N, C-alpha and C positions, 0 to 999 in steps of 0.2 A: 494562580500558581499552586499546585498541590503541595501539601506539607511533606517533608522527607520522612521516610519510614524511621521508626525508632532504631537506635543502634542495636546491633546483634551482639550477643556475648554469652560466654559460658564461664563457669568456675570449675577448675579441675583440682581435686583434693587427693593427695596421695594417701592410700589406705594401707599399702604395704609395697615393698619393692615390686615394680612392674604392674601394680594395680591402682587404678584411679576411679574415683566417682566423679562423673561429669554432671554438674547441675546446669541445665539449659536455661538461658535467659527467658525463654518463652514458657517455661514450666517443664516439669519432668526431669528425669535423671537417667543416666546410662552408666552402667558399670563396665569398665574397660580393664582388661588384664590378660593373663595368659589363657584364660578360659573363654573370654568374651570376644566381641568383634575386634578385628584389627583396625588400625587407624584408617587405612586406605578403604576398608569396607565402609566406614562411616562417611568418608568423602563421597563414595559412589552412592550410598544410601541418601545422602543429602541431595545429590543430583537427581536421583529418582523421585524423591519427595517434592523437590522444587519444581521439576518438570511436570509431574503429575498435577500438582496444585495449580500451576500456571495454565496447563491445558484445560483444567476444569473451569477456571475463570474465563478463558477464551471461548470455550464451548457455550457457557452460560450467556456471554455477551452476544455470541452469534446465534443464540437460540437454537442450538443443535443438541439433539439427544442421540447418544450412541448407546448400543446395547452392552458394550463391554470395553474395558481398557486394561491392557497389561503392558508393563514396561520392564524390559531387561536392560541392565547396565553392566557392562564388562570392562575391565581395565587391564591393560598390559603394563608390566613394570620392568624397568631395566634390572638386570641381575646384580649389579654392583651398588653398594651404598653411595648416596642415599637412593633407595629403590623407588624412585619417582615414577609416576605414571607416564608412559611414553605414547600411549594411545588409549582412547576411550571409545567404546561403541555403545550407542543407545538405540535399542530396537523397540518400537511401538508395535503392539498387536492390537488392532482396534476392530471390534465387531461393529460395523457402521449401522447396522439395522436399516432404518429408513432414511438415514442421513445421506445426502449426496456425496459421493466419493471426492469430488473436487473441492467441496467445502471442508471435508475432514482433512484433506491434504493442506488446505490453506490454514486451518487451525494449527496444524503441526508446524508449518512455516512460521506462524506468528509466535508460537510457543518457543521456537528456537531463538527468535529475536528478543523475547521478553523475559526469559528465565535468567535471573542473575547468576545462579550457580553455574549454569551452562556457559554463560559469557566469561566468567572467571576462569573456568577450566580451559576454554578455547584460547584464552590469552597465554596459556602455558603449554598446552599439548593438543595434538589433533583430536577432534571429536567427530565421529561419523554417526549420522542419524539415519535410521532406516524406518520405513513404515510398511507394515504388512496389514492389509485390510481384508476382512471377510464380510 
């Protein structure tokens, strides 16, 4: 039985009204405030990072090399507070190179199944995944 992953966590410290320093449990920090990224941007960035890293692991296990990967994540929010995400669209643009198209599609399917951030968002809102291959 594999060991569970270490707990995830962050420390948010108020620097001034509306401005926080976020210390990431995995290292690094993010400054959030009126000038920086919005909270929903960070959620979508987390989805992009998690999906991308999950896909890289799957491609490595499948011994597939692709020429390029680009991922766009967009979210729609409801207009009234709380302005939660009501829909998320994740679009992969993959330059398959010599990788067979059917195996790249399979890698995306496996990524959808194994990305924990995607699974959490899908529990709360519809997520549409698209694949464009060149």
